[in-house]
C-alpha positions as CSV (number, residue, x, y, z in Angstrom):
1,M,-7.2,-37.0,-215.3
2,P,-9.9,-39.6,-215.0
3,H,-11.6,-39.9,-211.7
4,R,-10.1,-42.6,-209.4
5,L,-12.7,-45.2,-208.6
6,P,-13.4,-46.0,-204.9
7,S,-12.1,-49.1,-203.3
8,L,-14.3,-52.1,-204.1
9,R,-13.9,-53.1,-200.5
10,F,-15.2,-49.8,-199.3
11,L,-18.2,-49.9,-201.7
12,K,-19.1,-53.4,-200.5
13,T,-18.9,-52.2,-196.8
14,F,-21.2,-49.3,-197.6
15,Q,-23.7,-51.6,-199.4
16,V,-23.8,-54.1,-196.5
17,A,-24.1,-51.4,-193.8
18,A,-26.8,-49.7,-195.7
19,K,-28.7,-52.9,-196.3
20,L,-28.5,-54.1,-192.7
21,K,-29.0,-50.6,-191.3
22,S,-26.3,-51.3,-188.7
23,F,-22.5,-50.9,-188.6
24,K,-22.4,-53.7,-186.0
25,A,-24.4,-56.1,-188.1
26,A,-22.3,-55.2,-191.2
27,A,-19.1,-55.8,-189.2
28,E,-20.4,-59.3,-188.3
29,E,-21.2,-60.1,-191.9
30,L,-17.9,-58.8,-193.2
31,F,-15.8,-60.3,-190.4
32,V,-14.3,-57.0,-189.3
33,T,-14.8,-54.7,-186.4
34,P,-17.5,-52.0,-186.2
35,S,-14.7,-49.5,-186.0
36,A,-13.3,-50.8,-189.3
37,V,-16.7,-50.4,-190.9
38,S,-17.0,-46.8,-189.6
39,H,-13.5,-45.9,-190.9
40,Q,-14.2,-47.4,-194.3
41,I,-17.4,-45.5,-194.7
42,K,-15.7,-42.3,-193.7
43,A,-12.9,-42.9,-196.2
44,L,-15.4,-43.6,-198.9
45,E,-17.3,-40.4,-198.2
46,E,-14.1,-38.4,-198.2
47,Q,-13.0,-39.9,-201.5
48,L,-16.4,-39.2,-203.1
49,G,-16.8,-35.8,-201.5
50,V,-20.3,-36.8,-200.6
51,T,-22.1,-37.6,-197.3
52,L,-23.7,-41.0,-197.5
53,F,-25.2,-41.4,-194.0
54,E,-27.0,-38.7,-192.0
55,R,-25.1,-37.5,-188.9
56,G,-26.3,-36.1,-185.7
57,A,-24.8,-35.0,-182.4
58,R,-23.8,-38.6,-181.7
59,G,-22.3,-39.3,-185.1
60,V,-23.7,-41.6,-187.8
61,R,-27.3,-42.5,-187.4
62,T,-27.0,-45.8,-189.3
63,L,-30.7,-46.1,-190.0
64,D,-30.7,-43.0,-192.2
65,L,-29.1,-42.6,-195.6
66,T,-28.8,-39.2,-197.2
67,D,-30.5,-38.7,-200.6
68,A,-27.1,-39.2,-202.2
69,G,-26.5,-42.3,-200.2
70,A,-29.9,-43.8,-201.1
71,H,-29.2,-43.0,-204.8
72,Y,-25.8,-44.5,-204.7
73,L,-27.0,-47.7,-202.9
74,E,-29.7,-48.2,-205.5
75,H,-27.1,-48.3,-208.3
76,L,-24.5,-50.3,-206.3
77,N,-27.1,-53.0,-205.6
78,D,-27.5,-53.5,-209.4
79,I,-23.7,-53.3,-210.0
80,F,-22.8,-55.9,-207.4
81,A,-25.7,-58.1,-208.5
82,K,-24.4,-57.9,-212.1
83,L,-20.8,-58.5,-211.0
84,E,-21.8,-61.5,-209.0
85,S,-23.9,-62.8,-211.9
86,I,-21.1,-62.4,-214.3
87,T,-18.7,-64.2,-211.9
88,E,-21.1,-67.0,-211.5
89,Q,-21.7,-67.2,-215.2
90,L,-18.0,-67.6,-215.6
91,Q,-18.2,-70.5,-213.2
92,I,-21.2,-71.9,-215.2
93,R,-19.1,-71.8,-218.4
94,Y,-15.8,-73.1,-217.0
95,G,-16.8,-74.7,-213.7
96,R,-19.9,-75.7,-211.7
97,T,-23.3,-74.2,-212.1
98,I,-24.6,-72.1,-209.2
99,I,-28.2,-71.1,-208.6
100,R,-29.0,-68.3,-206.1
101,L,-32.4,-68.9,-204.7
102,N,-34.3,-66.6,-202.2
103,V,-37.2,-68.2,-200.4
104,P,-39.4,-67.5,-197.4
105,P,-38.3,-69.6,-194.4
106,F,-41.6,-71.4,-193.8
107,F,-41.9,-72.3,-197.5
108,A,-38.3,-73.6,-197.4
109,N,-39.0,-75.8,-194.3
110,E,-42.3,-77.2,-195.4
111,M,-42.1,-77.5,-199.2
112,L,-38.6,-77.0,-200.6
113,L,-36.1,-78.7,-198.3
114,P,-37.9,-82.0,-197.7
115,R,-38.0,-82.6,-201.4
116,L,-34.7,-81.0,-202.6
117,A,-32.7,-84.2,-202.6
118,S,-34.6,-85.4,-205.7
119,F,-33.5,-82.4,-207.7
120,S,-29.9,-82.5,-206.3
121,Q,-29.6,-86.2,-207.4
122,A,-31.0,-85.4,-210.9
123,R,-28.6,-82.5,-211.4
124,E,-25.5,-83.2,-209.5
125,E,-23.4,-80.6,-211.4
126,T,-25.5,-77.8,-210.0
127,D,-24.8,-76.0,-206.7
128,I,-27.7,-74.2,-205.1
129,R,-27.3,-71.3,-202.6
130,I,-30.5,-70.9,-200.7
131,E,-31.1,-67.7,-198.7
132,T,-34.1,-67.5,-196.4
133,I,-35.1,-64.2,-194.9
134,F,-37.6,-63.7,-192.1
135,S,-39.2,-60.6,-193.6
136,A,-40.2,-62.1,-196.9
137,P,-39.4,-59.8,-199.9
138,K,-42.3,-58.6,-202.1
139,T,-40.2,-58.5,-205.2
140,H,-37.1,-60.1,-206.8
141,P,-33.9,-59.0,-205.1
142,P,-31.0,-58.2,-207.4
143,E,-28.7,-60.7,-205.8
144,A,-31.0,-63.7,-206.6
145,D,-31.4,-65.8,-209.7
146,L,-34.8,-67.1,-208.6
147,S,-37.1,-65.9,-205.9
148,I,-40.1,-67.4,-204.3
149,V,-42.3,-64.7,-202.9
150,V,-45.9,-64.4,-201.6
151,G,-48.0,-61.5,-202.8
152,S,-50.4,-60.2,-205.3
153,G,-48.0,-58.3,-207.7
154,P,-47.8,-56.6,-210.0
155,W,-44.5,-58.1,-211.0
156,E,-43.5,-55.6,-213.6
157,G,-40.4,-56.5,-215.7
158,L,-40.2,-60.0,-214.3
159,T,-41.0,-63.5,-215.5
160,V,-43.7,-65.0,-213.2
161,H,-44.7,-68.6,-212.5
162,E,-47.6,-69.0,-210.1
163,L,-47.4,-71.9,-207.6
164,F,-50.5,-71.8,-205.4
165,A,-52.8,-69.5,-203.5
166,Q,-51.9,-68.4,-200.0
167,N,-55.0,-69.2,-197.8
168,F,-55.2,-69.8,-194.1
169,I,-57.1,-72.2,-192.0
170,V,-57.9,-72.5,-188.3
171,A,-56.1,-75.3,-186.5
172,C,-54.8,-76.5,-183.2
173,S,-53.1,-79.5,-181.6
174,P,-55.1,-82.7,-180.6
175,S,-54.1,-82.1,-177.0
176,F,-55.5,-78.5,-177.0
177,L,-58.7,-79.7,-178.7
178,A,-59.2,-82.4,-176.0
179,E,-58.9,-79.9,-173.2
180,N,-60.8,-77.1,-175.1
181,P,-63.7,-78.6,-177.1
182,I,-64.4,-76.6,-180.2
183,G,-67.2,-77.5,-182.5
184,R,-68.7,-74.1,-183.5
185,Y,-67.2,-70.7,-184.4
186,E,-68.5,-69.3,-181.1
187,D,-66.4,-71.8,-179.2
188,L,-63.3,-69.9,-180.1
189,N,-64.3,-67.1,-177.7
190,G,-62.4,-67.3,-174.5
191,K,-59.6,-69.4,-176.0
192,T,-55.9,-68.5,-176.6
193,L,-55.3,-67.3,-180.2
194,L,-51.9,-67.3,-181.9
195,V,-51.2,-64.3,-184.1
196,H,-48.5,-63.8,-186.7
197,E,-47.2,-60.3,-186.3
198,E,-47.3,-59.7,-190.1
199,R,-50.9,-60.7,-190.3
200,R,-52.4,-59.2,-187.1
201,E,-55.8,-58.7,-188.9
202,A,-56.2,-62.3,-190.0
203,W,-58.7,-63.3,-187.3
204,E,-60.8,-60.3,-187.9
205,R,-60.8,-60.8,-191.6
206,W,-61.7,-64.5,-191.2
207,A,-64.7,-63.7,-188.9
208,H,-65.8,-60.9,-191.2
209,G,-65.7,-63.2,-194.2
210,L,-68.0,-65.7,-192.4
211,G,-70.4,-62.9,-191.3
212,I,-69.8,-63.7,-187.6
213,E,-68.9,-61.5,-184.6
214,P,-65.2,-60.9,-184.0
215,I,-63.6,-63.6,-181.8
216,K,-63.1,-62.5,-178.2
217,P,-60.1,-64.5,-177.0
218,N,-58.9,-64.7,-173.4
219,R,-55.3,-64.2,-174.6
220,L,-53.4,-63.3,-177.7
221,V,-49.9,-64.8,-178.2
222,R,-48.0,-62.8,-180.9
223,L,-45.2,-64.5,-182.8
224,D,-42.8,-63.0,-185.4
225,T,-42.5,-65.9,-187.8
226,M,-45.0,-68.4,-189.3
227,S,-42.8,-71.3,-188.2
228,A,-43.1,-70.1,-184.6
229,V,-46.9,-69.8,-185.0
230,V,-47.2,-73.4,-186.2
231,R,-44.8,-74.8,-183.6
232,A,-46.7,-73.1,-180.9
233,A,-50.0,-74.5,-182.2
234,E,-48.5,-78.0,-182.3
235,Q,-47.3,-77.6,-178.7
236,G,-50.9,-76.8,-177.5
237,V,-50.3,-73.1,-176.8
238,G,-53.5,-72.1,-178.6
239,V,-55.5,-71.9,-181.8
240,A,-53.7,-70.7,-184.9
241,M,-54.4,-69.4,-188.4
242,V,-52.0,-71.5,-190.4
243,P,-51.2,-71.7,-194.2
244,A,-53.6,-74.3,-195.5
245,R,-51.3,-75.7,-198.3
246,L,-48.0,-75.6,-196.5
247,S,-49.5,-77.2,-193.4
248,A,-50.9,-80.2,-195.3
249,D,-48.2,-82.6,-194.1
250,R,-48.9,-81.7,-190.5
251,F,-52.7,-82.4,-190.9
252,T,-51.9,-85.8,-192.4
253,A,-49.4,-86.6,-189.6
254,G,-52.0,-85.5,-187.0
255,S,-49.8,-82.9,-185.2
256,L,-52.4,-80.3,-186.2
257,I,-56.2,-80.6,-186.6
258,K,-58.3,-78.4,-188.9
259,L,-61.2,-77.1,-186.8
260,F,-63.3,-75.7,-189.7
261,D,-63.3,-75.9,-193.4
262,A,-63.7,-72.2,-193.9
263,E,-60.5,-70.6,-195.1
264,L,-59.2,-67.1,-195.1
265,E,-58.6,-66.1,-198.7
266,T,-55.8,-63.6,-198.9
267,H,-55.9,-63.0,-202.7
268,E,-52.1,-63.6,-202.6
269,S,-50.1,-66.4,-204.2
270,Y,-46.7,-68.0,-203.9
271,V,-44.9,-67.2,-207.2
272,I,-41.4,-67.8,-208.7
273,L,-39.8,-64.7,-210.0
274,Q,-36.8,-64.3,-212.3
275,R,-35.4,-61.8,-214.7
276,P,-36.3,-62.1,-218.4
277,E,-32.7,-62.1,-219.5
278,D,-32.1,-65.4,-217.6
279,R,-34.8,-67.2,-219.5
280,N,-32.2,-69.2,-221.5
281,R,-30.4,-70.5,-218.5
282,E,-31.1,-74.2,-218.6
283,D,-30.3,-74.8,-214.9
284,L,-32.8,-72.1,-213.8
285,Q,-35.5,-73.5,-216.1
286,E,-35.0,-77.0,-214.7
287,L,-35.2,-75.9,-211.1
288,T,-38.3,-73.7,-211.9
289,Q,-40.1,-76.6,-213.5
290,W,-39.1,-79.0,-210.7
291,I,-40.5,-76.6,-208.1
292,I,-43.8,-76.2,-210.1
293,R,-44.2,-80.0,-210.3
294,E,-43.5,-80.5,-206.7
295,C,-46.0,-77.9,-205.7
296,R,-48.7,-79.6,-207.9
297,V,-48.3,-83.0,-206.4
298,A,-47.8,-81.9,-202.8
């Protein structure tokens, strides 16, 4: 007798719970109760005869997959991505085109969304599903058709289109500068510095690159997103290290002022990633070329 395949619903529940590392978060995404998630995971484990999540005295520790669970998840991600791609390819052939685009939130807010109307008007038959994630991925997720990521690679097995380098520049609001005159590097000492949690070493690296002593602020304000860092700088909270290219419109508008010309070079770049097997999709190529053109003229 052939093995009976597990319920597709149970498999999806496991995938979501493992990805979010939380039964509660999975329940919210799947519009069920945490108890339902727990029961479905248990039923799946019983049907497979394999333990997928580690268990302790208090039951499932949702942050920990067993080796079997991690192995199963890796393959399920590919399977669901392929199933979704096949489904959407069916829609491409017999219905509307759908492009699944993953993009960092700050890039989306500053570069993509303000310009997206021009692409939408040129290709009205194409639907775009944009997913922004606060912890930007360093590679191409299986559920995306196109991804915009920032990093240095290598991008093995993927088609790569480089957009621009990710460099940072020191900036603050006009009101902060009026109350805190800054004309030399040393003037940053004793000021409030804004720090992005994912780039805690940025100020030290910037000072080291200039060959100056590390800045000694009177206060550090740590923020978990680049959007929050930039907004805080615009509100006069302190001096920030902001993305030079993506903050260009704010410099032009005057909401931020560049204090020095010296930039922190990260040796990272924003790139577009896609799978080689999608190279013949006309809709993806059109969106890719449109993004490249917009980044060149921005």
